[in-house]
Backbone as a printed PyTorch tensor [residue, N CA C, xyz], in Angstrom:
tensor([[[-24.0190,  15.7640, -62.5060],
         [-24.5740,  16.2080, -63.3030],
         [-23.8260,  17.8150, -63.6290]],

        [[-23.9630,  18.1850, -64.7690],
         [-23.3420,  19.6860, -65.3050],
         [-24.3840,  20.6970, -64.5150]],

        [[-23.6360,  21.7480, -64.3450],
         [-24.2090,  22.7240, -63.2970],
         [-24.0760,  22.4340, -61.7290]],

        [[-24.2650,  21.3660, -61.5070],
         [-23.9880,  21.0540, -60.0820],
         [-22.9700,  21.8180, -59.4500]],

        [[-23.0920,  22.5020, -58.1850],
         [-22.0770,  22.7710, -57.1990],
         [-21.6220,  21.8580, -56.2670]],

        [[-20.4680,  21.5530, -56.0380],
         [-20.3500,  20.5090, -55.0100],
         [-19.8010,  21.4710, -53.7750]],

        [[-20.4800,  21.2680, -52.4750],
         [-20.5380,  22.3150, -51.3080],
         [-19.4410,  21.1700, -50.5890]],

        [[-18.3510,  22.1670, -50.2180],
         [-17.3040,  21.2790, -49.5680],
         [-17.7910,  21.0820, -48.0000]],

        [[-17.2230,  20.0220, -47.1650],
         [-17.7600,  19.6930, -45.9960],
         [-16.8910,  20.7190, -45.2920]],

        [[-17.8400,  21.3140, -44.2830],
         [-17.3340,  22.3160, -43.3560],
         [-16.1440,  21.9380, -42.6570]],

        [[-15.1680,  23.0100, -42.1260],
         [-14.2610,  22.5450, -41.2490],
         [-14.4370,  22.1820, -39.8390]],

        [[-15.7000,  22.9360, -39.3770],
         [-16.1310,  22.9310, -38.0500],
         [-17.3450,  23.0820, -37.9440]],

        [[-18.1240,  22.6280, -36.8820],
         [-19.5920,  22.9450, -36.5490],
         [-19.7280,  23.4640, -35.1470]],

        [[-20.3180,  24.4830, -34.9130],
         [-20.4430,  24.8870, -33.5430],
         [-22.0590,  24.4740, -33.4000]],

        [[-22.0850,  23.9360, -31.8170],
         [-23.4900,  23.3560, -31.6350],
         [-23.5580,  23.7880, -30.0410]],

        [[-24.4890,  24.6840, -29.8630],
         [-24.9430,  24.9480, -28.4550],
         [-25.6200,  23.8270, -27.8180]],

        [[-25.0210,  23.0520, -26.8300],
         [-25.6080,  21.9470, -26.4960],
         [-26.4830,  22.0110, -25.5150]],

        [[-26.4690,  23.0530, -24.5740],
         [-27.5890,  23.3530, -23.6370],
         [-27.6510,  25.0290, -23.6310]],

        [[-28.6890,  25.2520, -23.0470],
         [-29.1620,  26.9110, -22.9040],
         [-29.0540,  27.2280, -21.5540]],

        [[-28.5060,  26.2780, -20.6720],
         [-28.5260,  26.4550, -19.2180],
         [-27.1460,  27.0770, -19.0540]],

        [[-27.0230,  28.1210, -17.8670],
         [-25.8310,  28.6690, -17.4170],
         [-25.8400,  28.9820, -15.9730]],

        [[-24.7590,  28.8060, -15.4480],
         [-24.5310,  29.1970, -13.8420],
         [-24.5890,  30.5160, -13.8110]],

        [[-24.2910,  31.2740, -14.8240],
         [-24.2250,  32.5800, -14.6640],
         [-25.3840,  33.4390, -15.2840]],

        [[-25.4670,  34.7810, -15.0830],
         [-26.4180,  35.4750, -15.4140],
         [-25.7500,  36.8500, -16.4420]],

        [[-25.0480,  36.5780, -17.4630],
         [-24.2610,  37.7060, -18.1630],
         [-25.1560,  38.4570, -18.8330]],

        [[-25.1870,  39.8720, -19.1310],
         [-25.7600,  40.8010, -19.7150],
         [-25.2900,  40.6950, -21.0370]],

        [[-24.2200,  40.2650, -21.5390],
         [-24.1180,  40.1440, -23.0780],
         [-24.0590,  38.3520, -23.6140]],

        [[-24.8460,  37.7520, -22.7600],
         [-25.1320,  36.4140, -23.1780],
         [-26.0600,  36.5540, -24.4920]],

        [[-25.3350,  35.3470, -25.4430],
         [-25.9940,  35.2230, -26.8520],
         [-27.4270,  34.6000, -26.7260]],

        [[-27.4580,  33.7050, -25.3610],
         [-28.7850,  33.0880, -25.2150],
         [-29.8230,  34.1780, -24.2670]],

        [[-31.1660,  33.9320, -24.4980],
         [-31.9800,  34.5970, -23.6130],
         [-32.0360,  34.0980, -22.2440]],

        [[-32.4370,  35.2010, -21.3730],
         [-32.5430,  34.5900, -19.8520],
         [-33.3240,  33.4520, -19.6240]],

        [[-34.5440,  33.3830, -20.3690],
         [-35.5800,  32.3350, -20.2990],
         [-35.0590,  30.8340, -20.7960]],

        [[-34.0690,  30.9260, -21.5690],
         [-33.3090,  29.6900, -21.9770],
         [-32.3810,  29.3770, -21.0250]],

        [[-31.7220,  30.3620, -20.4370],
         [-30.7630,  29.7850, -19.3350],
         [-31.1850,  29.2100, -18.2010]],

        [[-32.6360,  29.4840, -17.8410],
         [-33.2110,  28.8380, -16.6700],
         [-34.2090,  27.8710, -17.0390]],

        [[-34.2350,  27.1430, -18.2960],
         [-34.9150,  26.6750, -18.6480],
         [-34.4150,  24.9010, -18.3510]],

        [[-35.4130,  24.1480, -17.7350],
         [-34.8770,  22.7420, -17.7200],
         [-34.9430,  21.6310, -18.7490]],

        [[-35.3770,  22.3230, -19.6690],
         [-35.3300,  21.5240, -21.2480],
         [-34.2760,  21.7440, -22.0760]],

        [[-33.7310,  20.5780, -22.1160],
         [-32.3970,  20.5780, -23.0670],
         [-32.4420,  19.5020, -24.0690]],

        [[-32.1000,  19.2720, -25.1790],
         [-32.0500,  18.1430, -26.0780],
         [-31.1710,  16.9950, -25.2780]],

        [[-31.9930,  15.7290, -24.9900],
         [-31.2380,  14.9930, -24.5980],
         [-30.0330,  14.6600, -25.1550]],

        [[-29.0870,  13.6270, -24.3940],
         [-27.5470,  13.3000, -25.0680],
         [-27.7060,  12.5510, -26.0240]],

        [[-28.6080,  11.5290, -26.3050],
         [-28.8860,  10.7230, -27.7160],
         [-29.0840,  11.6880, -28.8600]],

        [[-29.7730,  12.9050, -28.6400],
         [-30.0460,  13.7990, -29.6640],
         [-28.6200,  14.0740, -30.2150]],

        [[-27.9750,  14.5810, -29.1080],
         [-26.6890,  15.4850, -29.5680],
         [-25.8340,  14.3640, -30.2440]],

        [[-25.7900,  13.2260, -29.8860],
         [-24.9690,  12.0970, -30.2810],
         [-24.9470,  11.8930, -31.5660]],

        [[-26.1270,  11.6120, -31.9410],
         [-26.6380,  11.4800, -33.4560],
         [-25.9230,  12.5520, -34.2510]],

        [[-25.5700,  13.8530, -33.6080],
         [-25.0260,  14.9330, -34.4470],
         [-23.4370,  14.8300, -34.7230]],

        [[-23.0090,  13.7640, -34.1100],
         [-21.2810,  13.8820, -33.8120],
         [-21.1590,  12.7770, -35.0430]],

        [[-22.0940,  11.9600, -35.8690],
         [-21.6570,  11.4660, -36.7380],
         [-21.8020,  12.1090, -38.1500]],

        [[-22.4530,  13.4670, -38.1370],
         [-22.5040,  14.1840, -39.1740],
         [-21.1270,  14.6240, -39.6110]],

        [[-20.6650,  14.6400, -41.0140],
         [-19.5800,  15.0300, -41.2610],
         [-18.9450,  16.4530, -41.0240]],

        [[-17.7580,  16.3500, -40.4490],
         [-16.9390,  17.6630, -40.3980],
         [-15.6860,  17.3130, -40.6660]],

        [[-14.7290,  18.5020, -41.2360],
         [-13.4920,  18.6700, -41.3090],
         [-12.9230,  18.3880, -40.2980]],

        [[-11.4820,  18.6520, -40.1520],
         [-10.3660,  18.4070, -39.0570],
         [-10.7630,  18.9210, -37.8290]],

        [[-11.2380,  20.3470, -37.9510],
         [-11.4860,  20.8500, -36.5690],
         [-12.7810,  20.1680, -35.9070]],

        [[-13.5410,  19.5830, -36.5420],
         [-14.7040,  19.0510, -35.5570],
         [-15.7570,  19.7330, -35.2360]],

        [[-16.0280,  19.8280, -33.8920],
         [-17.2030,  20.4240, -33.2520],
         [-16.5010,  21.3850, -31.8580]],

        [[-17.1690,  22.5030, -32.0840],
         [-17.3830,  23.4940, -30.9940],
         [-18.4700,  23.1610, -30.2950]],

        [[-18.2960,  22.9910, -29.0480],
         [-19.2920,  22.8320, -27.9970],
         [-19.6040,  24.1730, -26.9860]],

        [[-20.5770,  24.6070, -27.3570],
         [-21.1520,  25.7270, -27.0340],
         [-22.4550,  26.0150, -26.1620]],

        [[-22.4770,  26.7130, -25.5180],
         [-23.9490,  27.0460, -24.4700],
         [-24.6320,  28.0820, -24.6600]],

        [[-25.1680,  28.7860, -23.8430],
         [-25.2070,  28.4990, -22.2810],
         [-23.7690,  27.9020, -21.8870]],

        [[-23.6500,  27.1520, -20.7900],
         [-22.5150,  26.7020, -20.0960],
         [-22.4120,  25.3030, -20.4970]],

        [[-21.4070,  24.7280, -21.5440],
         [-21.5530,  23.4140, -21.5880],
         [-21.1590,  22.4400, -20.2410]],

        [[-20.2630,  22.9820, -19.1660],
         [-19.7720,  22.2740, -18.2570],
         [-21.2120,  21.9830, -17.3780]],

        [[-22.0700,  22.4590, -17.3870],
         [-23.4520,  22.4610, -16.5650],
         [-24.0160,  21.0430, -17.0020]],

        [[-23.7230,  20.4660, -18.0330],
         [-24.4550,  19.2680, -18.6230],
         [-23.6980,  18.0590, -18.0190]],

        [[-24.2550,  17.1710, -17.2740],
         [-23.4440,  16.1970, -16.5540],
         [-23.0960,  15.0520, -17.5020]],

        [[-23.7310,  14.9710, -18.7810],
         [-23.0650,  14.2450, -19.5350],
         [-22.6730,  14.5990, -20.6910]],

        [[-21.6790,  15.9280, -20.7390],
         [-20.6360,  16.5480, -21.3230],
         [-19.6320,  15.4770, -21.8920]],

        [[-18.9590,  14.8940, -21.3760],
         [-18.0030,  14.0750, -21.5320],
         [-18.5280,  12.9250, -22.2070]],

        [[-19.6220,  12.3380, -22.1410],
         [-20.3360,  11.4680, -22.9220],
         [-20.4440,  12.0420, -24.1970]],

        [[-20.6650,  12.9890, -24.4030],
         [-20.8760,  13.8740, -25.8250],
         [-19.5110,  13.9630, -26.4120]],

        [[-18.5510,  14.0770, -25.7630],
         [-17.2490,  14.3150, -26.0840],
         [-16.6800,  12.9480, -26.7020]],

        [[-17.3700,  11.9580, -25.9880],
         [-16.7900,  10.4900, -26.1470],
         [-17.4140,  10.0330, -27.6710]],

        [[-18.4760,  10.8310, -28.0200],
         [-19.4050,  10.2360, -29.3500],
         [-18.4770,  11.1280, -30.3180]],

        [[-17.9040,  12.1980, -30.0650],
         [-17.0460,  13.1230, -30.9260],
         [-15.7670,  12.2620, -31.0980]],

        [[-15.4110,  11.7590, -30.1910],
         [-13.8230,  11.2220, -30.2700],
         [-13.9470,   9.8610, -31.0160]],

        [[-15.1350,   9.0440, -30.6480],
         [-15.2790,   7.8640, -31.7290],
         [-15.4020,   7.7980, -33.1650]],

        [[-15.9070,   9.3250, -33.3340],
         [-16.0540,   9.3980, -34.7230],
         [-14.7900,  10.1490, -35.4730]],

        [[-13.8570,  10.0730, -34.7140],
         [-12.4690,  10.6780, -35.0540],
         [-12.3980,  11.9570, -35.5570]],

        [[-13.0440,  12.8980, -34.6480],
         [-13.1170,  14.1760, -35.0120],
         [-12.6440,  14.8760, -33.7870]],

        [[-12.0490,  16.1670, -34.0600],
         [-11.5150,  17.2000, -32.7990],
         [-12.7840,  17.8240, -32.4670]],

        [[-12.4370,  18.3770, -31.2300],
         [-13.3060,  19.1690, -30.4820],
         [-12.7730,  20.2490, -29.7760]],

        [[-13.6550,  21.4330, -29.6590],
         [-13.2210,  22.6860, -28.4940],
         [-14.3810,  22.8520, -27.7490]],

        [[-14.2440,  23.5630, -26.3630],
         [-15.3220,  23.6330, -25.5190],
         [-15.3000,  25.1140, -25.3480]],

        [[-16.2680,  25.9000, -25.3750],
         [-16.1630,  27.0630, -24.9220],
         [-17.2010,  27.4300, -23.8180]],

        [[-16.3470,  28.1330, -22.7040],
         [-16.9860,  28.0320, -21.2060],
         [-16.5590,  29.4320, -20.5840]],

        [[-17.4600,  29.4680, -19.6090],
         [-17.2180,  30.7650, -18.6130],
         [-15.8180,  30.4660, -17.7720]],

        [[-15.6100,  29.2100, -17.6200],
         [-14.6080,  28.7650, -16.7990],
         [-14.8740,  28.5950, -15.4530]],

        [[-16.0520,  28.9490, -14.8580],
         [-16.1520,  28.9200, -13.4930],
         [-16.4980,  27.7070, -13.0160]],

        [[-16.7690,  26.5470, -13.5800],
         [-17.0670,  25.3800, -13.3330],
         [-15.8040,  24.4180, -13.5200]],

        [[-14.9570,  24.6640, -14.0190],
         [-13.6410,  23.9960, -14.0720],
         [-12.8030,  23.7740, -12.8350]],

        [[-12.5780,  22.4780, -12.6630],
         [-11.8650,  22.3360, -11.1920],
         [-10.8460,  21.1340, -11.5720]],

        [[-10.1110,  20.7170, -10.5190],
         [ -9.3130,  19.4930, -10.6310],
         [-10.1430,  18.4380, -11.2030]],

        [[-11.2020,  17.8750, -10.8080],
         [-12.4030,  16.9790, -11.3230],
         [-12.3670,  16.7880, -13.0120]],

        [[-12.6250,  18.0760, -13.2510],
         [-12.7420,  18.2740, -14.6850],
         [-11.2780,  17.8920, -15.4860]],

        [[-10.4660,  18.5270, -14.8880],
         [ -9.0510,  18.2880, -15.4290],
         [ -8.8740,  16.7670, -15.8730]],

        [[ -9.1650,  15.9760, -14.6990],
         [ -8.9700,  14.6010, -14.6360],
         [ -9.8250,  13.9000, -15.6590]],

        [[-11.0430,  14.4730, -15.6820],
         [-12.1140,  13.9470, -16.9800],
         [-11.4810,  13.9250, -18.2090]],

        [[-10.5780,  15.0170, -18.6500],
         [ -9.9620,  15.3170, -20.3270],
         [ -8.8330,  14.2980, -20.1090]],

        [[ -8.5330,  13.7230, -19.3360],
         [ -7.0810,  12.6050, -19.6600],
         [ -7.7490,  11.3610, -19.7030]],

        [[ -9.2680,  11.0400, -19.8040],
         [ -9.7900,   9.5710, -19.8740],
         [ -9.6550,   9.4150, -21.4470]],

        [[ -9.1990,   8.2120, -21.5810],
         [ -9.2950,   7.8370, -23.3070],
         [ -8.2430,   8.6980, -23.9230]],

        [[ -8.9770,   9.1750, -25.2410],
         [ -8.5020,   9.9730, -26.0680],
         [ -9.0140,  11.3940, -26.1310]],

        [[ -9.6230,  11.5610, -25.0640],
         [-10.2220,  12.9760, -24.9350],
         [ -9.2610,  14.1360, -25.2520]],

        [[ -8.4240,  14.0680, -24.4180],
         [ -6.9720,  15.0220, -24.4920],
         [ -6.6010,  15.1210, -25.8440]],

        [[ -6.1800,  13.9680, -26.4390],
         [ -5.6010,  13.7370, -27.7990],
         [ -6.5940,  14.4270, -28.8640]],

        [[ -7.6440,  14.4260, -28.7780],
         [ -8.6050,  15.0260, -29.7040],
         [ -9.0250,  16.3600, -29.4500]],

        [[ -8.4550,  17.0220, -28.2800],
         [ -8.9750,  18.4260, -27.8870],
         [ -8.3170,  19.5520, -28.4380]],

        [[ -8.9520,  20.5000, -29.1670],
         [ -8.1430,  21.6190, -29.7860],
         [ -8.1050,  22.5670, -28.7350]],

        [[ -8.9950,  23.0900, -27.6570],
         [ -8.6720,  23.6400, -26.7380],
         [ -9.8060,  24.2340, -25.8050]],

        [[ -9.9380,  24.3860, -24.8700],
         [-10.8350,  24.8120, -23.7490],
         [-10.7350,  26.4870, -23.7990]],

        [[-11.9310,  26.9800, -24.3640],
         [-11.7820,  28.4850, -24.4190],
         [-12.6100,  28.9740, -23.0880]],

        [[-12.0490,  30.1400, -22.5440],
         [-12.5420,  30.7520, -21.2120],
         [-12.9900,  32.2280, -21.4930]],

        [[-13.7600,  32.5080, -21.0570],
         [-14.3170,  34.2040, -21.3260],
         [-13.8220,  34.8290, -20.1450]],

        [[-12.7730,  35.8880, -20.4110],
         [-12.1160,  36.9830, -19.5010],
         [-12.4780,  38.3440, -20.0300]],

        [[-13.2220,  38.9700, -19.3030],
         [-13.8790,  40.3460, -19.8020],
         [-13.0120,  41.4670, -18.7620]],

        [[-12.2700,  41.3890, -18.3830],
         [-11.4910,  42.2890, -17.2790],
         [-10.2220,  41.7720, -16.7370]],

        [[ -9.4200,  42.6510, -16.2530],
         [ -8.3020,  42.6180, -15.8680],
         [ -8.2940,  42.4910, -14.3910]],

        [[ -9.7840,  42.7020, -13.8240],
         [-10.0580,  42.2610, -12.4470],
         [-11.4170,  42.4160, -12.1530]],

        [[-11.5240,  42.0850, -11.0950],
         [-13.1420,  41.7550, -10.8460],
         [-13.8660,  42.8780, -11.0240]],

        [[-13.7160,  44.0650, -10.4830],
         [-14.4750,  45.3370, -10.6590],
         [-15.0000,  45.4050, -12.1240]],

        [[-14.2340,  45.1890, -13.0570],
         [-14.4440,  45.2150, -14.2970],
         [-15.1990,  44.0180, -14.9190]],

        [[-14.5300,  42.8300, -14.7770],
         [-14.9980,  41.5790, -15.6040],
         [-16.2950,  41.2220, -14.9960]],

        [[-16.7600,  41.5470, -13.4470],
         [-17.8770,  41.2180, -13.0980],
         [-19.0220,  42.0770, -13.4560]],

        [[-18.8330,  43.1540, -14.1600],
         [-19.8000,  43.7890, -14.7000],
         [-20.5820,  43.3380, -15.7410]],

        [[-19.7490,  42.4700, -16.5480],
         [-20.5180,  41.8810, -17.4570],
         [-20.8680,  40.6730, -17.1200]],

        [[-19.8860,  39.8520, -16.1060],
         [-20.1670,  38.3310, -15.6450],
         [-20.2430,  38.5120, -14.4460]],

        [[-21.5250,  38.6470, -13.5890],
         [-21.2600,  38.5800, -12.2480],
         [-20.6620,  37.8480, -11.1380]],

        [[-19.9780,  38.1660, -10.5190],
         [-19.3740,  37.4080,  -9.3290],
         [-18.6230,  35.9720,  -9.7790]],

        [[-17.9520,  36.2470, -11.1910],
         [-17.1330,  35.3270, -11.3160],
         [-15.8760,  35.1290, -11.8810]],

        [[-15.0860,  36.4070, -11.5350],
         [-13.6900,  36.9370, -12.1870],
         [-12.8320,  35.6670, -11.4750]],

        [[-12.8670,  35.8060, -10.2700],
         [-11.8160,  34.8540,  -9.5080],
         [-11.9000,  33.3490,  -9.8240]],

        [[-13.1220,  32.8050, -10.0280],
         [-13.3120,  31.4940, -10.5360],
         [-12.9980,  31.1050, -11.9570]],

        [[-13.2390,  32.2440, -12.7490],
         [-12.8450,  32.2980, -13.8860],
         [-11.3810,  32.1860, -14.4320]],

        [[-10.7430,  33.0400, -13.6980],
         [ -9.2050,  32.9850, -13.4600],
         [ -8.7570,  31.7460, -13.0980]],

        [[ -9.0110,  31.1450, -12.2880],
         [ -8.7210,  29.9920, -11.5260],
         [ -9.0800,  28.8300, -12.4960]],

        [[-10.0210,  28.7370, -13.1530],
         [-10.1490,  27.7540, -14.0270],
         [ -9.2850,  27.9800, -15.3080]],

        [[ -8.7700,  28.9140, -15.6450],
         [ -7.7900,  29.2450, -16.8050],
         [ -6.3340,  28.8020, -16.2250]],

        [[ -6.1110,  29.1300, -15.0960],
         [ -4.9760,  28.9330, -14.6480],
         [ -4.4960,  27.4180, -14.4430]],

        [[ -5.8250,  26.7810, -14.0750],
         [ -5.7810,  25.2390, -14.0930],
         [ -5.3860,  24.6210, -15.1140]],

        [[ -6.0810,  24.8740, -16.3150],
         [ -5.9120,  24.4320, -17.6460],
         [ -4.2900,  24.5200, -17.9890]],

        [[ -4.0250,  25.7510, -17.5390],
         [ -2.7160,  26.3050, -18.2840],
         [ -1.6740,  25.4000, -17.5060]],

        [[ -1.8430,  24.8250, -16.0680],
         [ -0.9950,  24.3680, -15.3370],
         [ -0.8950,  22.8960, -15.5300]],

        [[ -2.2480,  22.4090, -16.1200],
         [ -2.5560,  20.9610, -16.5690],
         [ -1.8570,  20.7410, -17.9470]],

        [[ -1.3990,  21.6910, -18.5770],
         [ -0.8820,  21.4150, -19.9030],
         [ -2.0640,  21.2210, -21.0810]],

        [[ -3.1360,  21.4040, -20.6200],
         [ -4.3200,  21.5640, -21.6370],
         [ -4.3390,  22.7210, -22.3050]],

        [[ -4.6490,  22.8110, -23.6390],
         [ -4.6250,  23.9360, -24.6710],
         [ -5.9800,  24.6940, -24.3120]],

        [[ -5.5480,  26.0920, -23.8330],
         [ -6.6170,  26.9490, -23.4720],
         [ -6.3530,  28.2030, -24.0830]],

        [[ -7.2820,  28.7730, -24.2360],
         [ -7.4420,  29.9470, -25.1730],
         [ -8.5680,  30.9370, -24.3530]],

        [[ -8.4550,  32.0450, -24.8820],
         [ -9.6930,  33.3390, -24.0490],
         [-10.0100,  34.0030, -25.2340]],

        [[-11.2520,  34.4150, -25.1200],
         [-12.0010,  35.4200, -25.8450],
         [-12.3790,  36.4990, -24.7280]],

        [[-12.1300,  37.7880, -25.1750],
         [-12.8000,  38.9470, -24.5170],
         [-13.6730,  39.5930, -25.5130]],

        [[-14.8290,  39.7480, -24.6170],
         [-15.9600,  40.2210, -25.4370],
         [-15.9350,  41.9890, -25.0340]],

        [[-15.4890,  42.7070, -25.7380],
         [-15.1580,  44.0980, -25.7960],
         [-16.8490,  44.7280, -25.4430]],

        [[-16.8200,  45.6560, -24.6470],
         [-17.9060,  46.3390, -24.0730],
         [-17.6760,  47.5530, -23.3010]],

        [[-18.7050,  48.5200, -23.1750],
         [-18.3290,  49.5720, -22.5960],
         [-17.4990,  49.7640, -21.1840]],

        [[-17.6870,  48.5780, -20.4890],
         [-16.7720,  48.4330, -19.2640],
         [-15.5860,  48.0870, -19.4530]],

        [[-14.9170,  47.3360, -20.3690],
         [-13.6940,  46.9780, -20.5910],
         [-12.8480,  47.5470, -21.7670]],

        [[-13.4090,  48.5410, -22.3970],
         [-12.9980,  49.0030, -23.7190],
         [-11.4970,  49.4860, -23.1760]],

        [[-11.4370,  50.5020, -22.0110],
         [-10.2550,  51.0290, -21.7240],
         [ -9.4910,  50.1410, -21.0620]],

        [[ -9.5800,  49.0250, -20.7920],
         [ -8.9830,  47.8150, -19.5820],
         [ -8.1290,  47.0380, -20.6340]],

        [[ -8.0840,  46.9980, -21.8030],
         [ -7.6830,  45.9710, -22.7130],
         [ -6.0690,  45.7190, -22.5680]],

        [[ -5.3510,  46.8090, -22.5590],
         [ -3.9370,  46.6050, -22.2390],
         [ -3.6860,  45.8750, -20.7610]],

        [[ -4.6050,  46.2900, -19.8640],
         [ -4.2380,  45.4560, -18.4450],
         [ -4.6890,  43.9560, -18.6880]],

        [[ -5.8650,  44.0920, -19.5320],
         [ -6.2850,  42.3130, -20.1080],
         [ -5.1400,  41.5890, -20.5980]],

        [[ -4.3520,  42.2840, -21.2970],
         [ -3.3550,  41.7790, -22.3240],
         [ -2.1560,  41.2060, -21.3210]],

        [[ -1.9700,  42.3300, -20.3880],
         [ -0.8570,  41.9040, -19.5640],
         [ -1.1730,  40.7600, -18.4210]],

        [[ -2.4420,  40.7260, -18.1830],
         [ -3.0250,  39.6080, -17.0950],
         [ -2.5990,  38.4340, -17.9910]],

        [[ -3.1760,  38.0570, -19.1490],
         [ -3.3570,  36.7470, -19.8050],
         [ -2.0670,  36.2100, -20.5530]],

        [[ -1.2630,  37.4190, -21.1220],
         [ -0.1270,  37.1770, -21.6390],
         [  1.2860,  37.2130, -20.6610]],

        [[  1.3790,  37.9290, -20.0750],
         [  2.6060,  38.0950, -19.0070],
         [  2.3750,  37.4130, -17.9590]],

        [[  1.2470,  37.3710, -17.2190],
         [  1.0320,  36.8920, -15.8300],
         [  0.7380,  35.4170, -16.0320]],

        [[ -0.3100,  35.2280, -16.8640],
         [ -0.9370,  33.6940, -16.9740],
         [  0.0890,  33.0930, -18.1000]],

        [[  0.4540,  33.6680, -18.7930],
         [  1.4870,  32.9260, -20.0470],
         [  0.7740,  32.4880, -20.9620]],

        [[ -0.5650,  32.9180, -21.6630],
         [ -1.0580,  32.4000, -22.9370],
         [ -0.2890,  33.0850, -23.9350]],

        [[ -0.1210,  32.4890, -25.0160],
         [  0.6440,  32.9580, -26.3960],
         [ -0.2260,  34.0810, -27.0670]],

        [[ -1.6240,  33.9580, -26.7870],
         [ -2.5240,  34.9980, -27.4870],
         [ -3.6020,  34.8400, -26.9470]],

        [[ -4.7260,  35.9840, -27.1860],
         [ -6.1260,  35.6230, -26.8410],
         [ -7.0830,  36.7390, -27.9870]],

        [[ -8.2720,  36.1770, -28.1700],
         [ -8.9910,  36.6440, -29.0630],
         [-10.0210,  37.5910, -28.4590]],

        [[-10.4560,  38.6410, -29.4600],
         [-11.5310,  39.3780, -28.8540],
         [-12.7750,  39.5100, -29.9560]],

        [[-14.0340,  39.9740, -29.3800],
         [-14.9370,  40.0450, -30.2010],
         [-16.0580,  41.2840, -29.3260]],

        [[-16.9570,  41.5940, -30.1370],
         [-17.5340,  42.7050, -29.4630],
         [-19.3410,  42.3240, -28.9890]],

        [[-19.4380,  42.7420, -28.1200],
         [-20.7660,  42.6540, -27.4350],
         [-21.8300,  42.9750, -28.5550]],

        [[-22.7060,  42.2050, -28.7570],
         [-23.8530,  42.2860, -29.8560],
         [-25.2420,  42.3250, -29.2500]],

        [[-26.2760,  42.7060, -29.7980],
         [-27.5310,  42.9280, -29.5320],
         [-28.2580,  41.5130, -30.0230]],

        [[-27.7570,  40.2570, -29.2830],
         [-28.6130,  39.3350, -29.4180],
         [-28.6960,  38.4210, -28.2870]],

        [[-29.7360,  37.6530, -28.0990],
         [-29.7950,  36.9740, -26.8000],
         [-30.4010,  38.0830, -25.4430]],

        [[-29.6070,  37.9800, -24.4320],
         [-29.5990,  38.9180, -23.3590],
         [-28.8900,  40.2150, -23.6210]],

        [[-28.0890,  40.5050, -24.8370],
         [-27.5570,  41.5510, -25.2200],
         [-28.6160,  42.4820, -25.8900]],

        [[-29.9410,  41.9480, -26.2790],
         [-30.8110,  42.8560, -26.5530],
         [-31.3510,  43.8340, -25.9370]],

        [[-31.4930,  43.2400, -24.4630],
         [-32.3770,  43.8620, -23.4820],
         [-31.2950,  44.9760, -22.8530]],

        [[-29.8330,  44.3980, -22.7380],
         [-29.0460,  45.4740, -22.2870],
         [-27.7540,  46.0780, -23.4000]],

        [[-28.4550,  46.4560, -24.3000],
         [-27.4330,  46.8950, -25.7700],
         [-26.9840,  48.2260, -25.2810]],

        [[-27.8200,  49.2960, -24.6890],
         [-27.0740,  50.4240, -23.9620],
         [-26.3460,  50.3020, -23.1050]],

        [[-26.4140,  49.3300, -22.1950],
         [-25.5070,  49.2030, -21.1260],
         [-24.0250,  48.3940, -21.7220]],

        [[-24.0770,  47.8280, -22.4820],
         [-23.0350,  46.8990, -22.8520],
         [-22.1700,  47.2530, -24.1100]],

        [[-22.8680,  47.7720, -25.1900],
         [-22.1820,  48.2180, -26.4670],
         [-21.3960,  49.3870, -26.3090]],

        [[-20.3470,  49.3060, -26.9780],
         [-19.6440,  50.7390, -27.0840],
         [-19.7250,  51.5990, -28.1680]],

        [[-19.0730,  52.6470, -28.5650],
         [-19.6640,  53.6560, -29.4630],
         [-19.2580,  53.3080, -31.0950]],

        [[-17.9680,  52.3360, -30.9370],
         [-17.5450,  52.0750, -32.4760],
         [-17.6930,  50.4880, -32.7330]],

        [[-17.9180,  50.3640, -33.9950],
         [-18.0460,  48.7110, -34.1530],
         [-16.4190,  48.2730, -34.4380]],

        [[-16.2280,  46.9960, -34.0580],
         [-14.9100,  46.4950, -33.8790],
         [-14.8360,  45.3030, -34.7010]],

        [[-13.5940,  44.9380, -35.2150],
         [-13.2040,  43.6020, -35.8120],
         [-12.6120,  42.8580, -34.9880]],

        [[-12.9830,  41.2430, -34.9720],
         [-12.1270,  40.6210, -34.1550],
         [-10.7340,  40.8680, -34.1410]],

        [[-10.2750,  40.5620, -33.0030],
         [ -8.6220,  40.8670, -32.9500],
         [ -7.8830,  39.7280, -32.2200]],

        [[ -6.6720,  39.4060, -32.4760],
         [ -5.8710,  38.3620, -31.4900],
         [ -4.8310,  39.2430, -31.0250]],

        [[ -4.4340,  39.0960, -29.9430],
         [ -3.2340,  39.5920, -29.3590],
         [ -2.1630,  38.7960, -29.1940]],

        [[ -0.8770,  38.9230, -29.1250],
         [ -0.0210,  37.7820, -29.0270],
         [  1.0150,  38.5090, -27.9850]],

        [[  1.7810,  37.5470, -27.2450],
         [  2.7450,  38.0180, -26.4160],
         [  4.1800,  38.6100, -27.8320]]])
């Protein structure tokens, strides 16, 4: 019809497949009550969304923490069957050798864009102020991904605790671990960040950046 506007298919769709998380991060985008909830949309509900059309980048699987879902790889298989690509956004602490083996099943590895791990400091004293008791496990998960040849990415959430540590973070990620780049965003007053805004935010707004070696 005349005057109708054709809306293009989106390149990707981000879906929070769970509100559950094994951490209690002060900057989490989900409220604490969601992270403790036992109620999640069942896998059949999410699988119905995998047939919804999207472009080449497919689905970003977010949370909460996606790896807390025991049926995560069933959801991934639904994406693969529909010939889409996917990414997983994670805190990295639940990634182990069994996780890596699961990515090698069928075409899961072929359709994977990347697994993104959150690293918020160059050492535990800084990272753990945002993501308690998790630095060692997160870095180990990231190193395992890298050593297995799986596409790994990192997003650093800038807050008042790590603002002056970014050069050290860059050294850790680019020089020591060997990532080609990493991204940043800013702690925002959403979810748990509403309650912890004064504690987490820094004094100037920032634009997302990418650091490269």
